[in-house]
C-alpha positions, 0 to 999 in steps of 0.5 A: 500500500502506497504512502498516504493511501487509506484502504478503509476510511470509516468516515467521509470528506467534509461534505459528509456533514450535510447529514447533520442538516438532514437530521434536523426536522425540515432542514434542507442541505443545498449542495454547490458541488459536482453531481456525484457528491451527494450520492457519494455521501448518502450512499456511504451512510445508507438509509439516510434520506431524512426530509431532504437527503439523498437523491432529494437534496438540491445540487447545482451540479457544478460542471466545467462551465461553472469552473470557467465562469463561476456558479453563483448565478446557478446557485442563486437560481437553485436556492430560489427554486428550492424554496418554491418546491420544498417546504423547509424551515432552514436551508444550509448551502454546502460548497464542494471541492470545485466551488471551493477551488473556484472561490465562488462567493456563496456568502453573498448568495446566502445574505441576499436571501437572508435579507429577504427574510429567508432562513438560510446559512452557508458553510465552506465545506470543500471535501479536502478541508477536513472530514465529517467529524470536524465539519459537523462542528463547523456546520453546527456553529455556522447555524448558531452564528447565522441563524440562531443569532437572529433570535438572540436576546442577551437578557435571556441568555442562560435564563432557563436554569434547568434547560441543557443542550446536548451534543453527543452522537453525530447523526448518521455517522453513529449508526445508533444516533436516534436511539442514543439521543432518545436515551440521553433525553429520557435519562436527563429528563428523569433527573429533572432537566429539560433537554434540547436534543436538536436532532431527530424526529423527536426534536422540535426542529428549528424552534429547539435550535432557536432556544439554544442561548436560553439553556443554562449549560451544555453537555458534551458526550465525546472525547473530542468531536463536538468540542468546538461546538461547546467551546463556541457556545461558551464564548458567545453565550457564556454557557459552561459545559460538562464533558463526558469522554465516552458513550456511557454504556451499562449501569457502571458508566451511566451512573457515573455520567448522571451523577457528574451531570447532577453535580454540575447542574446544581453548581450552575444553579439548576433546580434539581431534587437530588434525592429524587434524581438519585432514587431514579438512578437506583431504580434503573440500576436495580432493574439492570442488575436484576436482568444480569442475575437472570443471565447467570444460568446462561453464562454458566451453561455456555461458558466454554463457547463465549468470547473472552476477549474483544477488539473494537474498531470504531471511533474514540467515544465508542472504543472507550465506552465499549471497552469500559463496559466489557471489562466492568460488566461482562468480564470480556477483556478488551485487547488491542483497540483501534480508533479510526476516526482520525483523532487529532493528535492533541487529544490522543494522550488523554484518550490513552489515559482513559483506556489505562484507567479501565483496569489496574491489572490490565493495559489496553493497547490502543492504535490510532489510524484513519486506515481500518485496513491496518487495524485488520492486518494487525488483528491477523498478526495477533494470537490470544487464547480463547475466543474473541469478538470483533466489534466494528463495521461491516467490512470487519466481518471477513477478518472475524471469519478468518480468526473464527471470532464472533462479530458485532456490526456496530459501526458504518459502513455495514450491510449486515444490520438494520438499525431503526431506534436501537441504541447502546446508551445507558442502562437499556443500551448496556442490556442491548449490547449484551444481547447482541454479543451473546445472541451472536454466540447462540446463533453458532449453535443452530 
């Protein structure tokens, strides 16, 4: 493999953040790009149409003519017609590589329509600039600066003491994003908070975005992606944030996550009944462990056929979250782990520390690379006693077969799993992941 070539990229170019807009109810991405860009993005994410994604997304179909003469007039016509045909609450213009190279003045087009009272935002998103993990934050901040800012009232900043904005799963990049966001909302509302979840069919769409400045504080569930959003909100609205470095899966991590939020909320002046909140956590935890007790007979009966170690090929939040869950709640030992989200170097040391903190007796080796093909090659070289399980994308099914390991499809891209509202967050998410791991084992006995 030549230098600089990535064999298996598990994310897209910057333009992939059009899915951030697709995930906002009745929001419309408009692509000022070549005709294949939108198809490439929606094809990668699969089942990602939303209100106006996939083949519905308006595109200027940037051609050689626009390269020579510019495509601003074509874009202006496209935006105008999009308002006539689609009943959208928000439009976001994305620039592809060709428009970025030519230097079309997309900002002026957006401002023309904004002056007419149209809700429109523009984002400089040529694919060569970054990946969709990074551009997700760029898009969210652009909507805040160009759209939400029109509804600002400084006297109401942080006025709703029990309201929070949650930034967690990146829509569509996280195949479980709907179920995960549902569970964050359920858990946080149960401890006494009002939650702006912002994405998905259970959010209030642009109305919820308009209320962002009124929230008391923000919650970031991520080791790095999305941090630019909460840093920006702290700067423009003075909103502090609490960060949890990984997806909280199962009782152990969910309790830690909720207790951290409760402490922070009280510090920020939120009116939370701490006794009732803790009572809710205990009820959920008791129900969770009751389920695990019922699992004991199964674990004893099938103990020789169950996986005893795991390799995870995923983004940093999932590698941390699943690793902690496996060792603390299932006894499956996380071996070599592979983070394939192109984590910026400045965050890698802290992520390694988090993995080291999982166990005082065992070190969990971690490899950072955007090339998941290298992760597969590394797994081929490894030799561990007992049966393993690989948790990753559909592309990892073959290496699991080669190693005679179990396989869990938990990342994109994949053709082996249909996800509607399944999630891995929280107490219920932990039980779902246990079901997935051991159901896979049972299927081998058929």
